[in-house]
NUVEX-988904 format. One record per residue (C-alpha): x, y, z. Coordinates in steps of 0.2 Angstrom, whole numbers, padded with zeros to 4 digits, always signed. Last residue first. Layout:
N
XYZ;...
% end
This chain:
433
+0052+0683+0413;+0032+0683+0416;+0023+0699+0413;+0018+0710+0429;+0000+0713+0430;-0008+0730+0429;-0025+0723+0436;-0040+0726+0427;-0056+0738+0429;-0069+0737+0413;-0083+0748+0415;-0096+0746+0405;-0108+0764+0398;-0126+0763+0393;-0136+0774+0384;-0147+0790+0386;-0166+0781+0383;-0166+0772+0398;-0154+0775+0410;-0136+0767+0412;-0122+0761+0420;-0114+0742+0419;-0099+0735+0430;-0084+0721+0426;-0071+0716+0437;-0054+0712+0439;-0043+0695+0441;-0039+0691+0423;-0051+0677+0426;-0063+0688+0434;-0064+0699+0417;-0066+0685+0405;-0081+0677+0417;-0089+0694+0416;-0088+0696+0396;-0094+0677+0395;-0111+0682+0405;-0112+0698+0393;-0114+0687+0379;-0126+0673+0384;-0143+0680+0385;-0145+0672+0367;-0148+0685+0357;-0159+0696+0344;-0168+0710+0350;-0187+0711+0349;-0192+0694+0344;-0175+0688+0355;-0185+0694+0372;-0178+0710+0379;-0170+0710+0397;-0161+0695+0395;-0153+0682+0408;-0146+0666+0399;-0132+0668+0411;-0132+0683+0424;-0122+0696+0418;-0138+0707+0414;-0145+0705+0431;-0132+0715+0440;-0135+0731+0432;-0154+0728+0430;-0160+0741+0445;-0149+0754+0433;-0165+0754+0421;-0158+0750+0403;-0151+0760+0388;-0157+0761+0372;-0142+0766+0363;-0129+0783+0364;-0113+0771+0370;-0099+0772+0382;-0086+0759+0382;-0074+0763+0398;-0058+0755+0401;-0050+0756+0419;-0034+0752+0420;-0030+0747+0439;-0010+0751+0447;+0001+0745+0460;+0000+0725+0459;+0008+0718+0474;-0003+0703+0478;-0015+0698+0462;-0032+0708+0466;-0047+0703+0472;-0057+0719+0469;-0066+0728+0485;-0049+0735+0490;-0050+0748+0474;-0042+0764+0480;-0027+0755+0483;-0025+0749+0466;-0020+0766+0460;-0030+0774+0446;-0026+0773+0425;-0038+0779+0414;-0045+0773+0398;-0057+0777+0384;-0069+0769+0371;-0083+0780+0364;-0097+0774+0354;-0110+0783+0343;-0125+0771+0335;-0135+0778+0321;-0151+0786+0328;-0168+0781+0320;-0172+0769+0333;-0159+0769+0350;-0145+0757+0348;-0144+0739+0355;-0135+0731+0342;-0122+0742+0337;-0119+0745+0359;-0119+0726+0359;-0106+0723+0345;-0095+0734+0355;-0097+0723+0370;-0095+0707+0363;-0082+0711+0352;-0073+0719+0366;-0074+0705+0376;-0068+0693+0362;-0052+0701+0360;-0050+0700+0378;-0052+0681+0378;-0040+0678+0360;-0026+0690+0370;-0025+0682+0387;-0019+0698+0397;-0003+0707+0399;-0007+0726+0398;-0004+0739+0385;-0014+0755+0387;-0027+0763+0377;-0027+0777+0369;-0045+0785+0363;-0057+0775+0351;-0068+0785+0345;-0083+0773+0334;-0095+0779+0324;-0111+0770+0319;-0119+0769+0300;-0128+0754+0307;-0123+0745+0291;-0106+0752+0290;-0102+0745+0307;-0110+0727+0303;-0098+0724+0288;-0084+0731+0299;-0084+0720+0313;-0069+0711+0309;-0060+0728+0306;-0066+0735+0323;-0060+0719+0334;-0044+0722+0323;-0043+0739+0330;-0047+0735+0347;-0033+0722+0349;-0021+0734+0341;-0024+0749+0354;-0024+0735+0368;-0007+0732+0365;-0005+0713+0372;+0010+0707+0384;+0006+0687+0388;-0006+0678+0397;-0009+0660+0393;-0024+0649+0387;-0030+0636+0400;-0046+0639+0402;-0060+0631+0411;-0077+0642+0413;-0071+0652+0396;-0075+0635+0388;-0092+0632+0395;-0097+0649+0391;-0091+0645+0372;-0100+0631+0371;-0117+0637+0379;-0114+0651+0364;-0114+0639+0350;-0128+0630+0355;-0137+0646+0356;-0132+0653+0339;-0135+0637+0332;-0155+0638+0340;-0155+0655+0333;-0152+0647+0317;-0163+0634+0315;-0177+0646+0320;-0173+0655+0304;-0170+0643+0293;-0188+0636+0297;-0192+0653+0295;-0186+0654+0276;-0193+0637+0273;-0209+0642+0278;-0208+0659+0266;-0203+0648+0252;-0216+0635+0255;-0230+0648+0253;-0221+0653+0238;-0222+0637+0229;-0241+0634+0232;-0243+0616+0224;-0259+0613+0233;-0250+0596+0241;-0234+0606+0242;-0242+0620+0252;-0249+0607+0266;-0234+0597+0266;-0224+0615+0270;-0237+0619+0283;-0234+0601+0292;-0214+0606+0289;-0219+0625+0297;-0228+0617+0314;-0213+0604+0315;-0199+0618+0314;-0209+0631+0325;-0208+0617+0336;-0190+0615+0337;-0188+0635+0337;-0197+0634+0354;-0191+0618+0362;-0173+0627+0363;-0177+0643+0373;-0189+0635+0384;-0187+0616+0391;-0170+0612+0386;-0167+0633+0392;-0175+0631+0407;-0165+0615+0411;-0150+0623+0408;-0155+0638+0418;-0158+0627+0434;-0140+0619+0431;-0134+0636+0430;-0141+0640+0449;-0135+0624+0457;-0118+0629+0448;-0117+0646+0458;-0123+0640+0471;-0111+0626+0474;-0097+0639+0467;-0104+0650+0484;-0101+0635+0493;-0084+0632+0487;-0080+0650+0490;-0086+0650+0508;-0077+0632+0511;-0060+0641+0503;-0062+0653+0516;-0064+0643+0531;-0049+0634+0526;-0037+0650+0526;-0045+0657+0541;-0041+0641+0549;-0024+0640+0542;-0021+0657+0550;-0028+0652+0567;-0016+0639+0567;-0021+0619+0568;-0029+0609+0580;-0037+0596+0569;-0052+0587+0570;-0068+0599+0566;-0059+0611+0554;-0049+0596+0544;-0065+0586+0544;-0075+0604+0536;-0062+0604+0523;-0065+0586+0517;-0082+0586+0516;-0081+0602+0506;-0071+0597+0493;-0082+0580+0492;-0095+0593+0489;-0085+0602+0477;-0081+0586+0467;-0101+0581+0468;-0103+0598+0459;-0092+0597+0446;-0099+0579+0442;-0116+0588+0440;-0110+0602+0430;-0102+0589+0419;-0117+0576+0418;-0127+0595+0413;-0115+0599+0399;-0118+0580+0393;-0135+0579+0394;-0138+0598+0384;-0125+0589+0371;-0135+0572+0369;-0152+0583+0368;-0144+0592+0354;-0138+0579+0345;-0154+0568+0344;-0163+0583+0336;-0149+0585+0323;-0149+0563+0320;-0168+0565+0321;-0169+0578+0308;-0157+0573+0297;-0163+0555+0296;-0182+0563+0291;-0192+0547+0301;-0207+0541+0290;-0214+0545+0303;-0217+0559+0313;-0206+0568+0327;-0215+0575+0344;-0204+0584+0354;-0200+0586+0372;-0211+0574+0382;-0214+0579+0402;-0232+0575+0404;-0238+0591+0399;-0228+0589+0382;-0237+0573+0379;-0252+0581+0384;-0250+0596+0373;-0248+0585+0357;-0266+0579+0362;-0275+0594+0364;-0264+0601+0347;-0272+0590+0337;-0262+0575+0333;-0256+0570+0315;-0252+0550+0314;-0237+0541+0311;-0228+0545+0328;-0211+0545+0337;-0212+0554+0353;-0197+0563+0361;-0194+0558+0379;-0180+0568+0389;-0172+0558+0404;-0173+0569+0421;-0188+0564+0428;-0181+0543+0428;-0174+0543+0446;-0192+0553+0454;-0201+0539+0446;-0218+0543+0441;-0210+0550+0424;-0207+0531+0418;-0227+0527+0421;-0233+0543+0412;-0220+0541+0398;-0228+0523+0397;-0246+0528+0397;-0239+0540+0382;-0230+0529+0373;-0245+0516+0372;-0248+0499+0384;-0257+0485+0378;-0252+0488+0359;-0242+0503+0354;-0245+0519+0345;-0233+0533+0354;-0217+0526+0347;-0203+0531+0362;-0186+0539+0358;-0177+0541+0376;-0163+0551+0379;-0148+0553+0389;-0149+0537+0398;-0142+0535+0416;-0157+0525+0424;-0153+0509+0423;-0161+0492+0429;-0177+0500+0431;-0177+0507+0414;-0175+0490+0407;-0190+0484+0415;-0199+0500+0411;-0195+0498+0391;-0199+0480+0390;-0216+0486+0398;-0218+0498+0386;-0216+0487+0371;-0202+0483+0359;-0186+0488+0368;-0169+0493+0359;-0153+0501+0368;-0143+0510+0358;-0126+0517+0363;-0121+0531+0353;-0106+0535+0340;-0115+0545+0328;-0113+0531+0315;-0126+0519+0323;-0140+0534+0324;-0147+0531+0306;-0146+0512+0309;-0153+0511+0326;-0169+0520+0319;-0170+0509+0306;-0168+0493+0317;-0180+0499+0330;-0192+0502+0315;-0189+0485+0308;-0193+0477+0325;-0211+0484+0327;-0217+0485+0343;-0205+0503+0346;-0196+0510+0361;-0177+0516+0357;-0167+0520+0375;-0152+0531+0368;-0135+0530+0380;-0123+0544+0378;-0106+0538+0381;-0097+0556+0377;-0103+0552+0358;-0085+0561+0354;-0078+0544+0367;-0084+0532+0352;-0084+0514+0356;-0095+0506+0342;-0111+0503+0345;-0121+0496+0359;-0135+0483+0358;-0146+0479+0374;-0160+0469+0369;-0178+0468+0377;-0191+0457+0373;-0208+0456+0374;-0215+0440+0361;-0226+0447+0349;
% end
């Protein structure tokens, strides 16, 4: 067969975020089959019928979201091709999903994962499974690309600020403001770099773990069907459902976290008593299930973003219920106090704010070591594995983002076995005229 490469982008669809997918298979019918499965999603599909054709295409264009690679190909198989691809630094960021008609042993599959591959799909390809897995990696590619673009913009801003400082003699006040902005941008750069690393970790671990379980239990179901063991099939399907559920929660939390980084919601006067009552109503089933008691003392009315404040209280109250001590019903107390803003010079308050309202949420749960009080607000950081307590490690990060957007502060106080208390400090902002 003559080696060829063809570039056949599907119709323009902005919802696909200009995602480009390279499909590598030595059989034209397999290439057309995968293209037909994915074309409705709006991806740009590129095809190559050999490892050499794929390498040639990748040397011209490195901006691919994903590579779907057949393992068994003449001259150079998929694993050998992947090895050559990942030898090039500019191509190491592209995830590879291997497609194979064979059931390889764990050693060969481990070799593929170690080489940099992210998953295996067995032939005949399940269209729904293929679209789902491709969709996950395209979404991760989009998030990573957005963070990279944001990083580039910040670098450009820093370069401009440094040039201004070096080339112009301006007032001491102006220089001070520019330096403050430069420091702030540098901190944002560090945070973005850290989040890029954490996204990479999620892609290689948190998302891969349920995907691998789905693959394993899919094989077990095939074996159970062959022996007509329907009870075992039912159990395996339930495990697959739980694995996909964990993945869905993680993806939803990632999207929620992204939305709170850049929000355009409006502030308005809101009675926190009514807002918390609504949250308690939404959590009614969970509260009854755990026999939780919640004591809410009078709360203030503040100028806030109601939708975000609702999520803040929902996350914190849900956590108090989730992290209950074994054998003890959750008991939660919510109260507030008003303090002078002059006593909190450490908080970056808007000019002219006279008061701060502290809102406390205390529980009688399992608690944690106080040395982890900062770590719990780091995105994807978990003190317990999801096998012990379900969660993605994003909820408290979202809380921190919400409070910071309101020019406030959130901190935690806890002792193992004696519960935790979250303290939210919010400025008493004036409503807009």
